[in-house]
N, C-alpha and C positions, 0 to 999 in steps of 0.2 A: 504494500500500500504506500510505499515511499515514492513511487513514481508520480510525477506531476503531469497533468494533462492540460495542455494549452487549448483554450477555446479559440475558434476562428475570430479574426478581427472583423467585426461587423461594420465598423464605420468606414472602412476603405471599400470602394466599389470598383469593380473592373470596368475600364472604359468601354470595352466591347459590350458589356451588359447595359451600360448607360445608353449606348447607341441603339441597342436592340429595344430598350424601353421607349426611347424617343420615337423610333420607327413605329412601334406598336401603338403608342399614343396617337400618332398621326393617322394610322390605318383604322383604328378602332373608335376614335373620337372626332378628330377634326375633319377627316374626309367625309364621314356620314353627315355631319352637321352642314358642311359646305354643299354637299350634294342635295340634301333636303332643302336648304335655303335656295339653291338654284332651281330646283323643281317647283318650289312655291312661287318664285318670281316668274318662272315660265307659265305657271297656272294662272297667275294674275294677268300676265300679258295676253294669254289665250282668252281669258274672260273679256278683257277690253276689246280684243279683236272680234269676239262674238257679239259684244254689245254694239259695236259699230256696224257689223254686218247684219245685225238683227233687224235693222230697218227694212232690209229687203228680204231677209230670210225668215224662217219660222221662229216664233218665240219659244217653242217647246225645247229647242236646242239650248237656249239660254237658261230656261227653267231647269232642265236636266243637269246642266253644268253647275248651276247654283246649288241645287239639291245635293249634288255630289260633294261640292266644296263644303257646304254647311254640315254634312255628316262626317266628313274627314277631319275638319278642324278640331272637334273635341278629342278625336283619337290622337291627332298630332300633339295636342296640348299634353295629353297623358304621356306620350312618348318623350316629350321635352322634359317633363318632370323626372322620368326614369333616367334620361340622359344626364340631367343635372346631378342626380344622386350618384350615378356611375362616375361622372367627372370628379365629384368630391372624393369618392373612394380612390380613384386613380391618383389624385393629388396627394391624398393622405398616405397612400402606399409609396408614392415617390418620396415623401418626407421620411417615411420609415426606412426606405431603401438607402437613404443617405446616412442614416445613423439612428440608433435607438436612444430614447431617453435613458438616463442612468438607472432607474429601477428595473426597466425592462432589460437593459443590458446585463445587469447583475443576475436577473432571473435567467436569461439565456445562458450566461456563463455557468451558473450553478447547474442548470439542466444539462449542459454539455459535459460538465465534470461528472455528474451523477450517471449519465448515460455511459461514459467511458469506464467508470468504475464497475458498473453493473455488467457491461459487456465483458470486461476482463475477468470478473468473478464467474460469469455464467458460461464462458467459452469451454472450459474443461468439462464440467458436468454435462453440458449439452452434447459434447462429443461422445461422452460415455453413454448417454441415453440413446443417441443415434446408433451407436455401435451395438448396444443391447437390443434395440428394436430390430436391427438387421439380423442379429442372432435368433431372436424370437421368430421373425418371419421365415428364416431359413429352416428352423426346427418345424414350424407349421407346414412349410412346403414339403419337407422330408416326411412328416407324418402323413400327409395326404397321399404321398407316394407309397406309403407302407414301410418306410425305412426309418430308422432311428438315428443313424449317424453316417458319417462318410465311410466308416470301415465296412458297412454293408455294401456300399457302392463298389468298393474294391473287391469284395467277395463275389458279388454278382458279375463283375467284369472278368474275374478269374474263371468263374464257372462257365461263362459264355465262350471263353478262349480255349 
């Protein structure tokens, strides 16, 4: 128990990991927001085009478009709320990725030391249990074959020869 276990340094972040997180933030947050905003602008422009063309066209097209927009807007508001919550979570995880506050850092270090000591204590008994389990499985297999040990295998092979 005299060996010391160093916990990983959580405050230093790999630059490749930072680039990956930045790319994921763009792909998962900024790009969908920009695409949704662009689609909304296109929808408004399409409505204005229908309004100006409605003088000569049928009014049912404009009514159908407005009905579609008015049913989609509440759904989009709900999506924006979920998107804001996810954005807050991503920002919070980004701060956690940069470094943990002192109590959480101590908790993480203590957990890493506990895990290392339990792993070192359990490794040898676990190996013995696995070895014992293999022996029991072998004995069960031999008993299903009607044999009790390897010596009967040798006797059967000698009788066949």
